[in-house]
N, C-alpha and C positions, 0 to 999 in steps of 0.2 A: 504494499499500500505505499502509495505516495502521499506525504503530508506536507501540506502548505501552510505557513504562518505569515499573517498580515503583521507587520510592525505595529507597535503600540502607538507608535507618533500617527498613524492613519486615524486613530480614536481621539486625538487632541483637538482642542478648539472646534468641537462641533457645537455649534450653537445651542441648538435643542437638544442635546444628548449629553448636559453635563452631569453624569451620575458615576459615581465610584465602581470601578471594575472590580470583579473577584475571578478567580481562575480555580479550576479544577483539574486534574490530568485524569483521562480515562484510557484504560489499556485496550489494545486494538487486537484484532485477532492476528494481526503480523507479528506480536510482539513489541510493536514500538507503543508510544503513549500519544494521545492526542491532547492538546491543552484547549479547554474550551473555556471562553471568557462569558460572564453571566452577571446579572445586576440583581439587586436585592432591593426593592423599593415597595412603598406601601405599608400598610399594617402588618406588623410582624405574624399575627395570628390570622388574617385574611385569606380568602380562598387564592388558591393558585392557578394561572392559567397561561 
């Protein structure tokens, strides 16, 4: 599996996306890891979607 990664600088200075990033690594079937960026916004106990 070929994994591509966008530099963090691609996400800087986005006017309508000023949200703190979080990352997690997920193992792939090929034995490598995919780094996934996600956000945590809204009420801590609110519904996920």
